[in-house]
matplotlib code that plots the C-alpha trace (Angstrom):
import matplotlib.pyplot as plt

x = [40.2, 43.7, 46.7, 48.3, 51.8, 54.5, 56.9, 60.6, 61.6, 65.2, 66.8, 67.5, 69.6, 70.2, 69.6, 72.0, 70.9, 73.2, 73.0, 75.4, 73.5, 72.5, 69.1, 68.7, 69.1, 65.5, 63.8, 65.7, 68.7, 72.0, 72.5, 70.1, 70.4, 73.6, 73.9, 76.8, 77.0, 79.5, 79.6, 82.2, 80.8, 83.1, 83.2, 82.8, 84.4, 87.3, 86.7, 82.9, 81.1, 78.6, 75.8, 74.5, 71.6, 70.9, 67.6, 67.2, 65.0, 63.1, 60.0, 57.7, 59.4, 61.9, 62.9, 63.1, 66.3, 69.3, 71.0, 73.0, 76.8, 79.0, 82.6, 84.6, 86.8, 90.4, 93.3, 96.2, 99.8, 100.2, 101.1, 104.8, 106.2, 106.9, 109.4, 112.4, 115.3, 118.9, 121.2, 124.9, 126.8, 130.1, 130.1, 126.3, 123.3, 120.0, 116.8, 113.3, 110.1, 106.4, 103.8, 102.1, 98.8, 97.1, 97.8, 96.0, 93.3, 95.7, 97.7, 101.3, 103.6, 107.0, 109.3, 112.0, 115.2, 117.1, 120.6, 123.1, 126.3, 125.0, 121.8, 118.6, 120.4, 119.0, 117.5, 115.0, 117.1, 116.6, 119.5, 117.0, 113.4, 110.7, 111.9, 109.6, 109.4, 113.1, 116.4, 120.1, 122.5, 125.8, 127.3, 128.8, 132.2, 133.0, 133.4, 131.2, 127.9, 124.9, 121.5, 118.4, 114.7, 112.0, 109.0, 106.0, 104.9, 101.4, 99.8, 99.5, 103.1, 105.6, 104.6, 106.4, 109.7, 109.8, 111.6, 115.4, 117.6, 121.3, 124.0, 127.8, 128.9, 131.9, 134.0, 132.8, 134.5, 136.8, 139.0, 142.3, 145.6, 147.9, 149.7, 153.3, 156.8, 155.9, 158.9, 159.3, 161.9, 162.2, 162.5, 162.2, 159.0, 157.7, 157.8, 157.5, 155.7, 155.5, 154.2, 153.1, 149.6, 148.3, 149.1, 145.3, 142.5, 140.0, 138.0, 137.1, 139.1, 141.1, 139.6, 142.0, 144.4, 144.3, 147.5, 148.0, 150.6, 151.9, 154.9, 155.7, 156.1, 152.8, 150.7, 149.5, 146.3, 146.1, 144.5, 146.5, 144.9, 141.9, 141.1, 144.5, 144.3, 148.0, 150.6, 152.5, 151.8, 153.7, 152.8, 153.3, 153.7, 155.4, 158.0, 161.7, 163.5, 160.5, 160.3, 157.0, 155.7, 153.4, 151.2, 148.9, 145.6, 144.0, 140.2, 137.8, 134.0, 134.3, 136.2, 139.8, 142.8, 145.1, 147.8, 151.0, 154.4, 155.4, 158.0, 159.4, 161.3, 162.6, 162.1, 165.1, 166.0, 167.8, 170.4, 168.9, 168.2, 170.8, 170.8, 169.0, 169.7, 173.4, 174.7, 178.2, 179.1, 182.7, 184.5, 188.0, 190.0, 186.8, 183.6, 180.3, 178.1, 174.5, 171.9, 168.5, 167.8, 167.1, 163.6, 163.7, 165.9, 165.5, 163.7, 166.6, 167.6, 170.3, 173.3, 175.5, 176.7, 180.0, 181.4, 183.5, 185.6, 187.4, 189.0, 187.3, 183.6, 182.6, 186.0, 185.4, 187.8, 186.5, 187.7, 185.4, 187.0, 184.5, 181.9, 179.2, 175.9, 174.2, 173.2, 176.0, 179.8, 182.4, 185.5, 188.5, 192.2, 191.4, 193.3, 191.7, 191.1, 190.7, 187.3, 186.2, 183.5, 181.5, 179.0, 177.4, 176.2, 173.8, 174.6, 172.3, 172.6, 172.2, 175.0, 175.7, 173.4, 174.2, 176.0, 174.0, 174.1, 177.2, 177.9, 180.9, 182.4, 185.7, 187.1, 188.6, 189.9, 186.9, 186.6, 185.2, 181.4, 179.5, 176.1, 175.8, 172.4, 168.7, 167.7, 164.0, 160.8, 157.1, 153.9, 150.2, 147.2, 144.7, 144.4, 146.9, 148.5, 151.5, 153.7, 156.7, 159.7, 161.5, 165.3, 166.8, 170.1, 172.8, 171.3, 172.7, 176.2, 176.8, 177.8, 176.1, 173.3, 169.7, 167.7, 164.0, 162.0, 158.2, 155.4, 151.9, 149.1, 145.7, 146.7, 145.0, 147.0, 150.1, 151.6, 150.9, 154.1, 155.7, 158.0, 160.1, 161.4, 163.3, 164.0, 167.5, 166.2, 167.7, 166.4, 165.2, 164.9, 162.9, 165.4, 162.9, 159.1, 157.5, 153.8, 151.7, 149.2, 145.5, 146.0, 146.9, 150.1, 153.4, 157.0, 159.0, 162.6, 163.7, 167.3, 169.2, 172.9, 175.5, 173.0, 173.3, 173.6, 170.2, 170.0, 168.4, 164.9, 164.4, 162.1, 161.7, 158.2, 156.7, 153.8, 152.0, 148.5, 146.0, 146.9, 145.2, 148.4, 151.9, 155.3, 158.4, 162.1, 165.1, 168.7, 172.0, 175.0, 178.4, 180.8, 178.0, 178.5, 175.5, 172.9, 174.5, 171.7, 168.3, 165.7, 162.3, 159.7, 156.5, 155.1, 153.4, 155.9, 157.6, 160.9, 161.0, 163.5, 163.9, 165.1, 168.7, 169.8, 172.1, 175.8, 177.4, 180.0, 182.2, 183.5, 182.7, 179.0, 176.7, 173.7, 170.4, 167.4, 163.8, 160.8, 157.2, 154.9, 151.1, 149.2, 152.2, 155.0, 158.3, 160.9, 164.1, 167.0, 169.4, 173.0, 175.2, 172.5, 172.5, 168.9, 167.8, 164.9, 161.5, 158.3, 154.9, 151.2, 149.0, 150.3, 151.9, 155.7, 158.4, 162.1, 165.4, 168.8, 172.2, 175.5, 178.9, 179.9, 183.4, 183.3, 181.4, 178.5, 174.7, 172.9, 169.4, 167.7, 166.2, 165.0, 161.9, 158.4, 154.7, 151.9, 152.2, 155.6, 157.2, 161.1, 163.6, 167.3, 169.4, 173.1, 175.1, 178.4, 181.1, 183.6]
y = [-17.4, -16.2, -18.6, -20.4, -19.1, -22.0, -22.2, -23.3, -26.2, -27.0, -30.2, -32.6, -35.2, -37.3, -41.0, -42.9, -45.7, -48.3, -51.0, -53.1, -52.3, -49.0, -47.7, -50.5, -48.5, -49.1, -47.4, -48.9, -46.7, -48.2, -45.2, -42.8, -39.7, -38.5, -34.9, -33.7, -33.7, -36.5, -40.2, -43.0, -46.5, -49.2, -53.0, -53.2, -55.7, -54.4, -54.7, -54.5, -51.4, -49.7, -47.3, -44.5, -42.1, -39.7, -38.1, -35.1, -35.3, -32.5, -32.3, -32.7, -35.9, -37.3, -35.7, -37.5, -39.4, -37.5, -38.4, -41.6, -41.9, -45.0, -46.1, -49.3, -49.6, -50.8, -51.9, -49.3, -49.7, -50.2, -47.5, -47.3, -49.7, -48.1, -48.5, -49.5, -50.5, -51.3, -53.3, -53.7, -57.0, -58.3, -57.7, -57.5, -55.2, -56.7, -54.8, -55.2, -53.2, -53.1, -53.9, -51.0, -49.6, -50.4, -53.1, -50.9, -53.5, -56.1, -58.5, -57.5, -60.0, -58.8, -55.9, -54.1, -52.9, -49.8, -48.9, -46.1, -44.9, -41.4, -40.2, -40.1, -41.3, -44.8, -44.1, -46.4, -49.5, -52.0, -54.2, -56.9, -57.7, -60.1, -59.9, -61.1, -59.4, -58.8, -58.8, -59.3, -57.4, -59.3, -57.5, -54.7, -53.6, -53.2, -49.6, -48.1, -46.6, -47.8, -46.1, -48.1, -47.6, -50.3, -50.4, -52.8, -54.5, -55.8, -56.6, -53.0, -52.0, -50.7, -48.4, -45.2, -45.8, -46.0, -43.7, -44.1, -46.2, -46.6, -48.8, -49.3, -52.9, -53.7, -56.7, -58.4, -57.1, -59.5, -59.2, -57.5, -59.3, -59.4, -56.3, -56.3, -55.8, -55.9, -55.0, -54.8, -52.9, -53.3, -50.3, -49.6, -51.4, -51.0, -52.5, -50.3, -51.9, -50.7, -52.2, -51.4, -51.5, -54.8, -55.4, -55.7, -53.9, -56.5, -53.8, -51.8, -49.3, -50.6, -49.0, -50.1, -52.8, -55.2, -56.0, -59.5, -60.5, -63.7, -64.9, -67.8, -68.2, -68.8, -68.2, -64.5, -65.0, -61.6, -58.7, -55.7, -53.1, -52.8, -50.4, -48.8, -46.2, -45.7, -48.2, -48.2, -49.0, -48.9, -51.8, -50.5, -51.3, -54.7, -56.5, -55.8, -59.1, -60.9, -61.8, -60.9, -62.1, -60.1, -60.3, -57.7, -58.0, -55.5, -54.7, -53.7, -54.0, -57.7, -58.6, -59.2, -60.2, -63.1, -62.3, -60.5, -62.0, -62.7, -60.7, -60.6, -58.2, -58.2, -54.9, -53.8, -51.1, -48.2, -45.7, -42.8, -39.4, -36.7, -35.2, -31.9, -28.4, -28.6, -25.6, -24.7, -22.4, -21.1, -21.3, -20.9, -23.3, -25.3, -25.5, -27.0, -28.7, -29.8, -31.2, -32.9, -36.5, -37.3, -37.1, -40.9, -43.7, -45.8, -48.5, -49.4, -47.7, -45.0, -46.3, -43.2, -40.1, -39.3, -35.7, -34.4, -31.3, -29.0, -25.6, -24.4, -24.6, -28.0, -29.5, -31.6, -34.6, -38.0, -39.3, -38.5, -36.6, -38.1, -40.9, -40.1, -41.6, -38.4, -35.3, -33.0, -32.9, -30.5, -30.3, -29.2, -28.5, -26.2, -23.1, -19.8, -17.5, -20.4, -21.0, -24.7, -26.2, -29.3, -31.8, -34.8, -38.2, -40.7, -44.4, -47.4, -51.1, -50.4, -47.9, -44.2, -41.3, -38.5, -35.6, -32.9, -29.3, -27.4, -25.3, -23.3, -21.4, -19.6, -20.4, -17.5, -16.3, -15.2, -11.5, -10.3, -10.7, -7.5, -6.0, -4.7, -2.9, -3.0, -4.5, -3.5, -3.6, -3.6, -3.3, -4.0, -3.1, -5.3, -9.1, -10.7, -14.1, -12.9, -9.7, -8.7, -6.6, -4.6, -4.9, -1.5, -0.3, -1.5, -4.9, -8.0, -9.3, -13.0, -15.0, -12.8, -13.8, -12.5, -12.4, -11.9, -10.8, -11.2, -10.2, -11.7, -10.1, -11.9, -14.8, -17.5, -20.1, -20.7, -23.7, -23.3, -23.1, -19.7, -19.6, -17.1, -16.9, -14.2, -13.1, -14.7, -18.2, -18.3, -20.8, -19.8, -21.8, -20.9, -20.0, -19.4, -19.4, -17.9, -17.3, -16.0, -18.9, -18.1, -14.5, -15.5, -13.5, -14.8, -13.8, -15.8, -15.4, -16.8, -17.1, -17.6, -18.2, -17.7, -16.2, -15.7, -12.0, -10.2, -7.1, -3.8, -3.7, -7.5, -8.7, -11.1, -12.6, -14.2, -16.5, -17.2, -17.9, -15.1, -12.3, -9.1, -7.1, -7.8, -6.4, -7.6, -6.4, -7.9, -7.3, -8.3, -9.7, -10.8, -13.7, -15.8, -19.6, -21.1, -21.1, -22.0, -21.8, -20.2, -19.5, -17.8, -16.8, -14.7, -12.6, -9.4, -8.2, -4.8, -6.5, -8.8, -11.7, -14.4, -16.7, -18.0, -19.8, -22.8, -22.0, -20.9, -23.2, -20.2, -17.1, -14.8, -15.6, -12.9, -12.5, -11.4, -10.5, -10.0, -8.8, -8.4, -6.3, -6.2, -3.2, -1.7, 0.7, 0.7, -1.4, -0.4, -2.9, -3.9, -2.7, -4.2, -4.5, -2.4, -1.5, -1.5, 0.5, -0.3, -1.0, -0.2, -0.4, 1.4, 0.2, -3.0, -3.1, -5.2, -4.5, -6.2, -5.7, -7.4, -7.7, -9.3, -11.9, -12.0, -15.1, -18.4, -18.5, -18.4, -15.2, -13.8, -11.0, -8.6, -5.1, -3.3, -2.8, -2.7, -4.9, -8.5, -9.5, -12.4, -12.3, -14.5, -14.9, -16.6, -17.0, -17.4, -19.0, -17.1, -19.9]
z = [-33.1, -32.1, -32.8, -29.8, -28.9, -28.8, -25.8, -26.1, -23.7, -22.5, -23.9, -21.0, -22.8, -25.8, -26.8, -28.9, -31.3, -33.0, -35.7, -37.8, -41.0, -42.6, -41.3, -38.9, -35.6, -34.6, -31.7, -28.7, -27.8, -26.7, -24.4, -22.9, -20.8, -22.5, -21.2, -23.5, -27.3, -27.5, -26.6, -26.8, -27.5, -26.1, -26.0, -29.7, -32.1, -34.1, -37.9, -37.6, -39.1, -36.7, -37.7, -35.3, -35.0, -32.1, -30.7, -28.4, -25.3, -23.5, -21.2, -24.2, -25.5, -27.9, -31.2, -34.5, -35.1, -36.6, -39.8, -39.8, -39.2, -39.2, -38.2, -38.0, -34.8, -35.2, -32.9, -32.2, -31.0, -27.2, -24.8, -23.8, -21.2, -17.8, -14.9, -16.9, -14.7, -15.8, -13.5, -14.2, -14.1, -15.3, -19.0, -18.9, -18.3, -17.2, -18.0, -16.5, -17.0, -16.4, -19.2, -20.8, -19.4, -22.7, -25.4, -28.0, -28.4, -29.8, -27.6, -27.1, -28.9, -27.6, -26.9, -28.8, -26.9, -28.0, -26.8, -26.9, -25.2, -24.7, -23.2, -25.3, -28.4, -28.7, -32.2, -34.0, -34.6, -31.8, -30.5, -29.6, -30.8, -29.8, -26.2, -23.4, -20.0, -19.3, -21.2, -20.5, -22.8, -23.0, -25.9, -23.7, -22.4, -18.7, -17.8, -20.5, -19.6, -21.7, -22.1, -22.9, -23.9, -24.6, -26.9, -26.8, -30.0, -31.1, -34.4, -35.3, -34.5, -31.9, -29.0, -28.2, -26.4, -22.6, -20.3, -20.3, -17.9, -17.8, -16.2, -16.4, -16.4, -14.1, -13.3, -10.1, -7.0, -5.3, -2.1, -2.6, -3.1, -0.1, 1.1, -0.2, 1.3, 5.0, 7.2, 11.0, 13.1, 16.8, 19.1, 22.8, 23.9, 20.3, 16.8, 13.8, 10.8, 7.2, 4.0, 0.4, -1.2, -2.7, -6.4, -7.0, -5.2, -6.4, -8.2, -5.2, -3.1, -0.2, 2.9, 5.5, 6.9, 9.9, 11.7, 13.3, 15.9, 17.4, 19.4, 17.2, 13.4, 11.5, 14.6, 14.3, 16.3, 18.0, 16.1, 17.3, 15.0, 12.6, 9.8, 9.8, 7.0, 6.4, 5.4, 8.7, 12.3, 15.6, 17.9, 21.5, 24.3, 23.8, 25.9, 25.3, 24.5, 23.1, 19.4, 17.8, 14.4, 12.2, 9.1, 7.6, 5.6, 3.3, 3.4, 0.6, 0.2, -0.7, 2.4, 3.6, 1.5, 2.2, 4.7, 3.7, 4.1, 7.7, 9.4, 13.0, 15.2, 18.8, 20.6, 22.7, 25.1, 23.4, 24.7, 26.7, 25.3, 26.2, 29.6, 29.8, 31.1, 31.8, 33.8, 34.8, 37.7, 38.2, 41.6, 42.7, 40.4, 40.1, 38.0, 39.5, 36.9, 37.3, 34.9, 34.7, 33.8, 30.1, 28.8, 28.2, 29.7, 26.5, 28.4, 30.6, 33.9, 33.7, 35.5, 35.4, 33.5, 31.8, 31.8, 28.9, 29.0, 26.6, 26.5, 23.3, 22.2, 20.7, 21.3, 24.4, 24.6, 23.6, 27.0, 30.0, 32.8, 35.3, 35.6, 38.2, 39.3, 40.3, 38.3, 39.4, 39.4, 40.8, 38.5, 40.6, 40.1, 37.2, 36.1, 37.1, 34.1, 31.6, 30.2, 30.3, 28.1, 29.2, 27.8, 29.6, 28.4, 30.1, 30.3, 30.5, 29.7, 25.9, 25.8, 26.0, 24.9, 22.6, 24.3, 26.1, 25.2, 26.0, 29.1, 30.1, 33.0, 33.8, 37.3, 39.2, 42.5, 44.4, 45.2, 48.5, 48.9, 48.6, 48.3, 44.7, 44.8, 44.4, 41.1, 41.3, 43.3, 43.0, 45.1, 44.4, 46.6, 44.6, 44.5, 42.2, 41.5, 39.5, 39.4, 37.4, 38.6, 35.9, 35.9, 36.4, 34.9, 34.7, 34.8, 36.7, 36.2, 35.3, 38.3, 40.9, 43.2, 43.3, 46.6, 46.0, 49.1, 48.9, 51.3, 50.6, 52.6, 53.1, 51.0, 53.1, 51.1, 53.3, 51.7, 47.9, 45.9, 45.1, 42.0, 40.1, 36.6, 34.7, 31.1, 31.2, 32.1, 35.6, 38.2, 41.6, 44.8, 48.0, 50.7, 53.5, 53.7, 56.9, 57.7, 60.5, 60.5, 60.7, 59.9, 56.3, 55.7, 54.4, 53.6, 51.1, 50.2, 46.8, 45.6, 42.3, 42.7, 40.0, 37.6, 33.8, 33.0, 33.2, 31.0, 32.1, 30.8, 31.5, 34.1, 37.1, 37.4, 40.5, 40.6, 43.9, 45.4, 45.2, 47.7, 48.7, 48.7, 47.2, 48.1, 46.3, 46.2, 44.3, 45.6, 43.9, 45.8, 44.5, 45.4, 47.0, 46.3, 48.1, 50.9, 54.3, 57.0, 57.6, 60.2, 60.5, 63.1, 63.6, 66.4, 67.6, 70.1, 69.7, 69.1, 66.0, 65.5, 63.0, 65.7, 65.7, 62.6, 62.9, 63.1, 59.9, 58.3, 57.3, 58.9, 55.9, 55.4, 53.9, 56.2, 54.7, 56.9, 55.7, 57.7, 56.7, 58.9, 58.9, 60.3, 61.9, 61.3, 59.4, 61.2, 62.8, 62.5, 65.3, 65.3, 62.6, 60.0, 56.9, 56.0, 52.3, 50.9, 52.6, 50.7, 52.0, 51.1, 53.7, 57.1, 55.7, 55.2, 53.6, 54.5, 53.8, 55.5, 55.3, 57.2, 56.5, 59.1, 60.3, 62.3, 62.2, 64.5, 65.0, 63.9, 64.0, 62.0, 64.6, 65.3, 66.5, 64.9, 65.7, 64.5, 63.4, 61.9, 60.0, 60.1, 58.3, 58.0, 55.3, 55.6, 52.3, 51.8, 50.0, 49.2]

ax = plt.figure().add_subplot(projection="3d")
ax.plot(x, y, z, "-o")
ax.set_aspect("equal")
plt.show()
């Protein structure tokens, strides 16, 4: 008979048997179906010896028990405390933490606290033992940073140390002391305050200051400024003549300080600032002065101006030669050929301003008026709002007059201001402004009388509303003292005329005529007029002419042309 072949069967698990005496494991397992080759038996009594055997199980059944093994479970140290927090106080640090995840099988009896003044240097010597669930360390110095760790203790010993926490004890923050040395100075409609920082910040930075005001002592009930970050403040506007009282408080994170010392001030009007832009124009044994009002009247209306004169720079007499209420003065009875220097002061109820800048002029016997020449001209066929005219050689002499003739074509803006400036800083006024109404064309004559010298290579710049074409010419005349009369007209007839100007006040006026022509031809001037160079763009023309009057009367600028025209006349005084 042939022998039967055995077949191997896979192990499906293990059974564990336990006893408290050798060989007493019996046949009832404490654990079945263990699928790995290890097992942890829990819930035992520390100090008791336990004995174990194991069997293997497969589809055919359970194996014999293994050899016996024994062990006696014991308690261990706890795990480390967690969540350590350190909170700084005044000369103290308070610690708190969470109990360990495991007490090691033996109740936790307390905690050890470890401390250092550098990170991770707490060492093994605790500063406190048998601590319960929190600890306040009072043996510390304000301003020093302390580092802490904690260990849990049971009957077996101390756990590993916890994570580290640190804190820096500080004195408790208080409000600052009062700001020091508050002062107040009255000005025109304002009071200027200044102060010094508090002697003590209270342990926290001062973040700002509040300013308080009243109109009686000890009653600063109005907060006029908060969180001022500097140590000065100007209270404005306030009423001149009223006395104001002030205190200041400092602010930090703890709150507001006591008030500073109280101060008071009474704002008052001050003297004006100096008059501006003094100019002097020479005449025959006379000098005409003009100026602009001061930038500020000091809080009190200007009641007049004083004019000071000298015959050398910076040496004006301390006694005014005139007191006037307007912004001009004509100083007469002077010596021709002598240069006179002038300064002006403004006066209000508070007193007299500083003196203005200086201006000078040399009166002289007037020479006969004359046309000097064309200074320059320019044209543009594209839309512009500004144009510059270069000043040709030899430049413009001081004291002469410039006449600027301007034709704006297709401007559509017939009342918008036109202005002129130049590289010498001369001022220009509009002598005549004539337009053709709905057609949108305009001639403007600007004048600067008694100019400062304008060097060759300088420029005269005009600013005006946008225009499709621009024509501009600049002519120089001598011995002109002012504008006398003017007139202007527009039309489409073959004969152009400015219309008759009011009668001149002098027999020797210089007459200047200007005509602008749209879609026509170059003009021809009437007898007696001296024509100056004409400017043209396409069929648009600008021309200027002059004549010297020999008798007082009414005059018109006239001639012939075609197209639409705008004609002007300005008569200039020569004495």
